C-alpha positions in Angstrom: 249.5 110.0 116.6 249.2 113.9 115.5 253.1 114.7 116.6 254.5 111.1 115.6 253.3 112.0 111.9 253.4 115.6 111.7 257.4 116.2 113.4 258.7 112.6 111.8 256.1 110.8 108.6 254.7 108.1 108.4 257.0 105.2 109.6 256.5 106.5 113.1 252.8 107.2 112.7 252.8 103.6 111.6 255.1 101.9 114.9 252.3 103.8 116.7 249.6 102.3 115.2 251.2 99.0 115.8 252.0 99.7 119.2 248.4 100.8 120.3 246.7 97.3 121.3 250.0 96.9 123.8 249.3 100.8 124.9 245.8 100.0 125.4 246.2 96.8 127.5 248.7 98.8 129.8 245.8 101.4 130.1 243.5 98.8 131.0 246.0 97.1 133.4 246.6 100.4 135.6 250.1 101.5 133.9 248.5 104.6 132.8 252.3 106.3 133.2 254.2 103.4 131.3 251.3 103.6 128.2 251.7 107.4 128.3 255.9 106.9 128.2 255.8 104.4 125.6 253.5 107.1 123.1 256.0 109.7 124.3 259.1 107.7 123.3 257.8 106.6 120.0 256.4 110.2 119.2 259.5 112.2 120.1 262.5 110.2 120.1 265.4 111.0 118.2 262.9 114.7 116.6 264.7 117.8 117.4 262.6 120.1 120.3 261.9 122.4 117.5 260.1 120.3 115.2 258.1 119.3 118.0 257.2 122.9 119.0 256.2 123.8 115.6 253.3 120.7 115.6 252.3 122.1 119.0 251.8 125.6 117.5 250.6 124.7 113.9 248.4 121.3 114.7 247.8 120.7 118.5 246.0 124.1 119.2 243.3 123.2 117.2 242.5 120.2 118.9 243.0 120.8 122.5 240.5 123.9 121.9 238.0 121.0 120.3 238.7 118.9 123.9 238.2 122.7 126.1 235.4 122.3 128.3 233.5 125.7 128.8 232.0 124.8 132.3 235.6 124.5 133.2 236.8 127.7 131.0 234.2 129.7 133.2 235.7 128.9 136.2 239.5 128.7 135.2 238.9 132.5 133.2 237.7 134.1 136.4 240.9 133.4 138.2 243.4 135.6 138.7 246.7 133.0 138.9 246.1 130.1 136.5 248.0 126.7 136.5 247.8 124.4 134.0 248.2 120.8 135.3 249.1 118.0 132.8 250.7 114.5 132.3 251.7 116.0 128.7 255.2 116.9 127.8 255.7 120.8 128.7 256.4 121.7 124.7 253.6 119.9 123.6 251.0 122.2 125.9 252.8 124.8 127.2 252.1 127.6 124.0 248.2 126.6 124.4 248.2 127.4 127.8 250.0 130.4 127.9 248.8 132.1 124.7 245.4 130.9 124.7 244.3 130.3 128.2 246.4 133.2 129.9 248.2 131.0 131.8 251.1 133.0 133.7 252.7 130.1 135.6 255.2 127.5 135.0 255.2 125.6 138.8 252.8 122.6 138.6 250.5 122.3 141.2 248.4 119.3 142.4 244.9 119.6 140.9 242.2 121.5 143.2 238.6 119.7 142.5 235.7 122.0 143.3 232.0 122.3 142.6 231.3 126.1 142.0 228.6 125.9 139.1 226.0 127.8 140.8 227.9 130.6 140.7 228.0 133.1 138.0 231.1 134.7 136.6 232.1 137.1 134.2 233.2 135.0 131.2 235.9 135.8 128.4 236.1 133.4 125.9 239.4 131.7 125.3 241.7 133.2 122.9 240.5 131.5 119.4 242.5 129.4 117.2 242.8 131.3 114.0 245.4 129.0 112.3 245.4 125.3 111.6 248.5 123.6 109.6 247.8 120.0 110.1 247.6 117.3 107.4 245.3 115.3 109.1 241.6 116.9 109.1 240.3 114.6 111.5 242.1 113.4 114.6 243.4 110.2 114.1 242.1 108.4 116.7 243.1 104.3 116.6 240.0 103.2 114.1 240.5 106.2 112.3 244.3 106.1 112.3 244.1 102.7 110.7 241.1 103.2 108.4 243.8 106.2 106.9 246.4 104.4 106.6 244.5 101.4 104.6 243.4 104.1 102.5 246.5 105.5 101.7 247.6 102.6 99.0 244.1 103.4 97.5 244.4 106.8 97.4 247.7 107.2 95.4 246.0 105.0 92.9 242.6 106.8 93.1 245.0 110.3 92.7 247.0 109.2 89.7 243.7 108.4 87.9 242.2 111.5 89.0 245.5 113.5 88.0 245.6 111.6 84.5 242.1 112.1 83.6 242.0 115.8 84.4 244.8 116.4 82.2 243.9 114.0 79.3 239.9 114.9 78.9 238.6 118.4 78.1 237.1 120.4 80.8 233.6 119.1 79.8 234.1 115.7 79.4 235.6 115.6 82.9 231.9 117.3 84.2 230.8 113.8 83.2 233.5 111.9 84.8 233.7 113.5 87.8 231.2 111.6 89.5 232.5 108.4 88.8 235.6 109.9 90.5 233.9 111.0 93.6 234.8 114.5 92.9 231.7 116.9 93.3 231.6 120.6 92.3 228.1 122.7 93.3 227.8 126.4 92.2 225.4 128.9 93.8 224.7 132.0 92.8 225.0 133.5 89.1 228.2 133.1 87.5 229.3 135.7 84.9 229.6 135.3 81.2 232.3 135.2 79.2 233.9 138.8 78.2 233.2 139.9 75.0 236.5 141.3 74.2 240.2 141.0 75.9 240.1 144.5 77.3 237.3 143.5 79.3 238.5 140.4 81.4 237.6 139.7 84.8 239.9 139.3 87.6 238.1 136.7 89.9 238.9 137.2 93.6 238.6 133.9 96.2 239.3 132.6 99.4 241.8 129.8 99.4 240.7 126.0 100.7 242.5 123.6 99.0 244.9 123.4 95.7 242.1 122.4 93.5 240.3 125.9 93.7 241.2 126.8 90.7 240.2 123.1 88.8 236.8 123.7 91.1 235.9 127.5 89.6 236.7 126.1 86.1 234.5 123.2 86.7 231.5 125.9 87.9 232.4 128.3 85.1 232.6 125.9 82.4 235.9 127.3 81.0 239.8 127.0 81.9 240.2 129.7 84.3 244.2 130.7 85.1 245.2 131.0 88.8 248.0 133.5 90.0 251.0 131.9 92.2 254.1 132.7 94.1 255.3 129.5 94.6 258.9 129.1 92.8 258.3 125.2 92.9 258.4 123.8 89.5 257.0 120.3 90.7 253.4 121.8 91.5 253.3 124.0 89.1 253.7 121.4 86.1 250.8 119.3 88.1 248.7 121.8 88.7 245.2 121.4 87.3 244.8 124.6 85.6 247.3 127.4 83.8 249.4 128.8 86.8 250.6 132.9 86.5 253.5 132.8 88.4 254.3 136.2 90.4 257.6 137.7 91.9 256.2 139.1 95.0 259.4 141.4 95.4 258.5 144.1 93.1 254.6 145.6 93.5 255.6 147.0 89.5 256.6 144.1 88.2 253.7 141.8 89.6 251.2 144.3 88.6 252.6 144.1 85.2 252.5 140.7 85.4 248.9 140.3 86.5 248.0 143.0 83.8 249.4 141.2 80.9 247.7 138.1 82.1 244.3 140.0 82.3 244.8 141.2 78.6 244.8 137.4 77.6 241.4 136.4 79.4 240.4 136.0 82.9 242.2 135.2 85.6 241.8 134.0 89.4 243.6 135.8 92.6 243.7 134.3 96.1 244.5 136.7 98.8 244.9 134.9 101.6 247.5 132.7 100.3 247.0 130.2 103.0 245.3 127.2 102.1 242.7 125.8 105.0 240.6 122.9 104.3 238.2 121.1 106.7 236.9 117.9 104.7 238.1 114.7 103.6 241.2 112.7 105.5 243.9 114.8 103.9 244.9 118.6 103.6 247.4 120.1 102.0 250.0 122.9 104.5 251.5 125.8 104.8 254.9 124.2 105.6 255.1 122.2 102.8 255.4 123.5 99.1 255.5 120.3 96.8 254.0 118.7 94.5 252.8 115.9 97.3 250.4 118.6 98.6 248.3 118.7 95.3 248.7 114.5 95.1 247.1 114.6 98.9 244.4 116.6 97.4 243.5 114.1 95.1 243.4 111.0 97.7 240.5 112.4 99.7 238.2 109.3 99.4 235.4 112.0 98.3 236.3 115.5 96.9 233.0 118.6 97.6 233.5 121.8 96.4 230.7 124.6 96.6 231.3 127.5 94.8 229.2 130.9 95.1 229.4 133.7 93.0 229.0 137.1 94.4 227.9 140.1 92.4 230.5 142.0 91.0 232.1 144.6 92.5 230.5 148.0 91.4 232.8 150.5 90.0 232.2 152.8 92.8 234.4 150.7 95.1 237.5 149.9 92.6 240.2 152.0 92.3 239.0 153.7 89.3 236.9 155.8 91.8 239.9 157.2 93.3 239.7 154.4 96.2 243.5 153.3 97.6 244.6 149.6 96.2 244.7 148.8 100.5 240.7 149.7 100.7 239.8 148.1 97.7 241.5 145.0 99.1 239.9 144.9 102.4 236.3 146.0 101.3 236.6 142.7 98.7 238.1 140.7 102.1 235.1 141.4 104.2 232.7 140.9 101.5 233.9 136.9 101.0 234.1 136.9 105.1 230.6 138.1 105.7 229.4 135.9 103.2 231.5 132.6 104.4 230.8 133.7 108.9 234.1 134.8 109.0 235.8 137.4 110.9 238.5 139.3 109.4 241.8 140.1 111.6 244.6 142.6 111.1 247.2 139.9 110.2 249.0 139.4 106.6 250.1 136.8 104.7 253.4 137.0 105.7 252.3 137.2 109.4 250.6 133.6 108.5 253.6 132.1 107.2 255.3 132.9 110.0 253.2 131.4 112.6 252.7 128.4 110.6 256.6 128.2 109.7 
């Protein structure tokens, strides 16, 4: 189902869902191979191999890791020679097997069953899956897929109503309307007060979970917060729930001047992560898509829940004003955010993330 939708679209996803009774009947009748071949044909027929490979590395890895048995991994990881046996197409499994399980053989062998549960091994954890770039948050099993498909027409209407009211109503009025629209914004910590002068504007730095982060922050603060973006597409900027300040990403000096100019006019928000990653609801935006449909997908979720945590303002001794390099300051801020959320920082840059996901 994931390959059918992510590599092709909603029509193939729907066909797969309608064929599910036949697939289930083949399975219970002892024709498992026929059921599998039917699913593979529906999901992949006519799809470029490069598209399937992209889905395998950007979407499927997370679900493979969720299915990994740690008891089996203890035995598997202790072996010098590792072989994965699978009935699925190689293009769907190969990247996970090699990059995350350490498989170094391409030959397929018959599985060997043994009980070594009473032995102790030095176990290294599997290489973690850092990025997930699928449109669906939950695994689209038949019931979930059916409910998702049935919700989409209503979700489009709900998204249209939410977006219309956000653009038409003032921010204070939205605080009363949000519960009716299924939108909840919770704030923790002490929000900073608005600056008293233009030259004392605040730069907010946050992790990027959804395309609605600026909207949620504005509600938590009680005032509109412009956000920095580097997208060139005009459609998502028009649909944005908050004002957008676009940078070029071609020249640091030019972008610095753009940010300084924006700060001279008021507070500003920047999201260093760049890639949006959401783990709640039914739908999410993806790094592979940069059109306005991403924002519509976010608004289509039955419920939209945000939790904003305000941290302390960065002390002057930890800023560039005290002589620290911009890289040291940026890394320090990222570590503070990561520690607060329980995340682990990596050495991957924003460019690395997009290269991995696209």
